[in-house]
Legacy VTK file of the C-alpha trace (Angstrom):
# vtk DataFile Version 3.0
C-alpha trace
ASCII
DATASET POLYDATA
POINTS 243 float
23.974 -7.068 15.565
21.606 -7.638 18.752
18.283 -9.819 18.242
15.638 -6.936 17.596
12.811 -6.983 20.849
10.286 -9.165 19.541
7.274 -7.622 18.279
4.491 -10.091 18.479
4.051 -13.490 19.798
1.603 -16.625 19.846
1.677 -18.248 22.583
5.198 -20.102 22.565
5.742 -18.333 18.999
7.686 -15.407 18.683
7.713 -13.414 15.390
9.583 -10.663 13.799
8.637 -8.896 10.453
11.561 -8.429 8.396
9.781 -5.672 6.506
11.214 -2.134 7.882
14.134 -3.752 9.835
16.910 -1.778 7.835
16.077 1.334 9.636
14.779 -0.894 12.439
12.711 2.474 13.890
9.866 4.087 12.685
11.247 7.107 13.977
13.828 6.901 10.871
10.988 6.524 8.998
9.127 10.232 9.940
11.984 12.177 9.887
10.403 13.404 6.897
7.435 14.934 9.174
4.811 12.293 8.325
2.391 11.827 11.241
4.173 8.576 13.340
1.025 6.461 12.874
1.434 6.360 9.085
5.230 5.349 9.607
3.943 2.595 12.123
1.830 1.441 8.747
4.559 1.536 6.388
6.099 -1.294 8.354
3.043 -3.555 9.726
0.843 -3.317 6.609
3.060 -4.860 4.284
4.539 -7.504 7.075
0.728 -8.696 6.981
0.669 -8.578 3.412
2.922 -10.455 2.554
2.461 -12.829 5.833
5.983 -12.300 7.401
2.925 -11.312 10.239
0.811 -14.495 9.503
-2.764 -14.501 10.155
-3.634 -15.479 14.065
-0.170 -13.696 15.561
-1.524 -11.251 18.409
0.216 -7.761 18.042
1.238 -6.644 21.417
0.971 -2.759 21.508
3.388 -2.021 23.835
6.373 -4.480 22.134
5.149 -3.181 19.098
6.160 0.575 20.220
9.435 -0.496 21.795
10.473 -2.647 18.581
9.931 0.636 16.523
10.815 3.078 18.992
7.614 5.079 19.443
5.166 5.460 22.086
1.895 3.755 22.230
-0.001 6.416 20.976
0.628 5.569 17.158
1.232 2.603 17.321
-2.543 2.088 18.265
-3.880 4.809 15.761
-2.291 2.680 13.249
-3.990 -1.025 14.682
-7.636 1.029 14.200
-6.765 1.431 10.811
-5.403 -2.092 9.831
-8.624 -3.088 11.697
-10.744 -0.475 9.522
-8.841 -2.146 6.745
-10.051 -5.823 7.613
-6.125 -6.733 8.329
-6.406 -6.885 11.941
-9.280 -8.001 14.442
-9.103 -5.871 18.736
-11.191 -7.533 21.119
-11.017 -7.040 24.764
-8.159 -8.463 26.648
-6.932 -10.085 23.328
-5.725 -7.037 21.938
-4.872 -6.736 18.176
-4.699 -10.430 15.999
-3.603 -10.626 12.683
-6.474 -11.589 9.985
-4.401 -10.724 6.476
-5.374 -11.568 3.254
-5.823 -14.396 1.194
-4.765 -14.590 -1.997
-8.649 -14.389 -3.634
-9.089 -10.765 -1.444
-5.832 -9.514 -3.428
-7.364 -10.707 -6.353
-10.592 -8.819 -5.520
-8.806 -6.129 -4.793
-7.036 -5.969 -7.621
-9.950 -6.422 -9.649
-11.834 -3.519 -7.841
-9.357 -1.337 -8.191
-9.709 -1.727 -12.457
-13.305 -0.950 -11.955
-12.964 2.222 -10.227
-10.156 3.373 -12.092
-10.691 2.965 -15.737
-13.785 4.284 -14.992
-12.354 7.016 -13.465
-10.156 7.658 -15.776
-12.543 7.938 -18.407
-14.634 10.325 -16.350
-11.444 12.427 -15.923
-11.108 13.184 -19.524
-13.709 15.918 -19.250
-12.334 17.348 -16.409
-8.644 17.087 -17.028
-6.124 20.587 -16.485
-2.763 21.752 -17.932
-1.917 21.791 -14.518
-3.255 18.105 -13.682
-1.067 16.642 -16.538
1.984 18.812 -15.153
1.125 17.492 -11.774
1.027 13.677 -13.297
3.899 14.253 -15.194
6.235 15.745 -11.870
4.900 12.633 -9.701
5.840 9.877 -12.785
9.335 11.365 -13.110
9.880 10.906 -9.523
9.184 7.390 -9.884
10.928 6.509 -12.772
14.006 8.644 -10.896
13.036 5.407 -8.943
11.789 7.395 -6.082
11.202 5.453 -2.432
7.786 4.384 -2.179
5.613 4.830 0.929
2.864 4.284 2.021
1.549 7.240 2.966
3.062 9.753 0.467
4.235 6.883 -2.524
4.101 9.146 -5.759
2.368 6.555 -7.166
-0.456 6.062 -4.959
-0.977 10.091 -5.061
-0.715 9.607 -9.229
-3.656 7.013 -9.143
-5.329 9.045 -6.274
-5.275 11.758 -8.716
-6.991 10.113 -11.317
-9.715 9.294 -8.982
-10.206 13.262 -7.998
-10.129 14.018 -11.488
-13.549 11.921 -12.184
-15.319 14.489 -9.780
-17.471 11.333 -8.525
-17.537 12.181 -4.451
-18.775 8.139 -3.680
-16.061 6.936 -6.235
-13.583 8.633 -4.426
-14.739 7.363 -0.715
-14.893 3.807 -2.056
-11.251 3.953 -3.220
-9.654 5.935 -0.647
-11.046 2.441 1.891
-8.403 0.500 -0.195
-5.620 3.417 -0.664
-3.633 1.967 2.113
-3.720 -1.639 1.344
-2.891 -0.223 -2.328
-0.094 1.414 -1.073
1.381 -1.798 1.201
1.002 -3.818 -2.240
2.979 -0.771 -3.904
5.617 -1.000 -1.435
6.056 -4.765 -1.206
6.516 -4.806 -5.230
9.034 -1.532 -5.255
11.330 -2.508 -7.869
9.656 -4.642 -9.717
8.081 -2.576 -11.957
9.252 -2.512 -15.249
5.713 -0.951 -16.729
6.412 2.057 -15.139
6.638 3.800 -18.618
2.752 3.133 -18.969
2.207 6.168 -16.722
3.692 8.677 -19.285
1.239 6.904 -22.309
-1.372 7.043 -20.072
-0.857 10.905 -19.169
-0.552 11.538 -23.208
-3.590 9.775 -23.628
-5.580 11.617 -20.798
-4.014 15.315 -22.225
-5.258 14.558 -25.449
-8.839 13.432 -24.238
-9.031 10.190 -25.569
-10.282 8.067 -22.446
-10.639 4.408 -24.178
-6.943 4.310 -24.552
-6.356 5.957 -21.049
-8.544 2.971 -19.638
-7.299 0.150 -21.857
-3.534 1.742 -20.982
-4.471 1.386 -16.958
-6.264 -1.584 -16.974
-2.971 -3.248 -18.627
-0.995 -1.267 -15.854
-3.207 -2.676 -13.145
-2.826 -6.249 -14.678
0.351 -6.237 -14.449
0.884 -4.983 -10.715
-1.736 -7.568 -9.550
0.833 -10.566 -11.955
4.061 -9.135 -10.108
2.181 -9.228 -7.060
1.314 -12.670 -7.177
4.426 -13.700 -7.650
6.364 -12.234 -4.514
3.584 -13.992 -2.937
3.858 -17.078 -4.563
7.987 -16.792 -3.816
7.547 -15.752 -0.484
4.676 -19.370 0.039
7.518 -21.221 -1.418
10.359 -19.911 1.054
8.295 -20.154 4.060
7.322 -24.207 3.010
11.309 -25.037 3.129
LINES 1 244
243 0 1 2 3 4 5 6 7 8 9 10 11 12 13 14 15 16 17 18 19 20 21 22 23 24 25 26 27 28 29 30 31 32 33 34 35 36 37 38 39 40 41 42 43 44 45 46 47 48 49 50 51 52 53 54 55 56 57 58 59 60 61 62 63 64 65 66 67 68 69 70 71 72 73 74 75 76 77 78 79 80 81 82 83 84 85 86 87 88 89 90 91 92 93 94 95 96 97 98 99 100 101 102 103 104 105 106 107 108 109 110 111 112 113 114 115 116 117 118 119 120 121 122 123 124 125 126 127 128 129 130 131 132 133 134 135 136 137 138 139 140 141 142 143 144 145 146 147 148 149 150 151 152 153 154 155 156 157 158 159 160 161 162 163 164 165 166 167 168 169 170 171 172 173 174 175 176 177 178 179 180 181 182 183 184 185 186 187 188 189 190 191 192 193 194 195 196 197 198 199 200 201 202 203 204 205 206 207 208 209 210 211 212 213 214 215 216 217 218 219 220 221 222 223 224 225 226 227 228 229 230 231 232 233 234 235 236 237 238 239 240 241 242
């Protein structure tokens, strides 16, 4: 088909991310009623995380909007969130420039998830109710059925967010929410490569029985598996780019 419009540029270099090209328009992503800036994030964030939009690339607001079929407002809002997440910088006259994450940044992110989520699930055993178990099992069933992972309403992100909420610690929740967007982006990158989703069911069983230590151990393995899969994705993309 026709070459899609240029999304970003730096000097004479032109880059169009492969992420989201199946729809080629954010409108297709946003038909479920999600706010448009979330749908813009669903395209831009994974592209930055895997290096399709590499560090140093400028994101031109007008061109991003034209490429994705939205107005500039949702793009501006999405870029502000990416700035808050440390994935872009925004400067007067230069606009948004991709910073991205180093491999060490991603390692640190998964380490932080283990600290926050494993602590949370130990605390959660004192607060969990039958309705919580039912909710988590519903999310798990959706994932097992290969529900499509979206950046905002992903059943996987919702699953882990609920574990955090069950700890009933506001500062813990706030710390986790600061990385939730990037976590969702990483999950969308590795969708379809998650052979360990069965661990969710075992984790729910442990939580329902009040066994916080077992639930924490299962969660630790689950997050480490996700980390290993993400490293593999980044490594394969790096090798492909070097060829």
